[in-house]
C-alpha positions in Angstrom: 2.4 -9.7 -15.7 3.2 -12.3 -13.1 3.4 -11.3 -9.5 4.7 -13.3 -6.6 2.7 -13.3 -3.3 5.5 -11.3 -1.6 5.4 -8.6 -4.3 1.6 -8.3 -4.0 1.9 -8.1 -0.2 4.5 -5.3 -0.5 2.3 -3.4 -3.0 -0.7 -3.7 -0.7 1.3 -2.6 2.3 2.6 0.5 0.4 -0.9 1.3 -0.8 -2.3 1.0 2.7 0.5 3.1 4.2 -0.1 5.8 1.5 -3.8 5.9 2.3 -3.1 6.2 6.0 -0.7 9.1 5.4 -3.3 10.8 3.2 -6.0 10.3 5.8 -3.8 11.8 8.5 -3.0 14.8 6.2 -6.7 15.4 5.6 -7.5 15.0 9.3 
């Protein structure tokens, strides 16, 4: 699979956002 830099950045942003939400939910 070939990813562009923008797609990777979007994926990382979504993953970080999900982890932030999960952290807030646990907190």
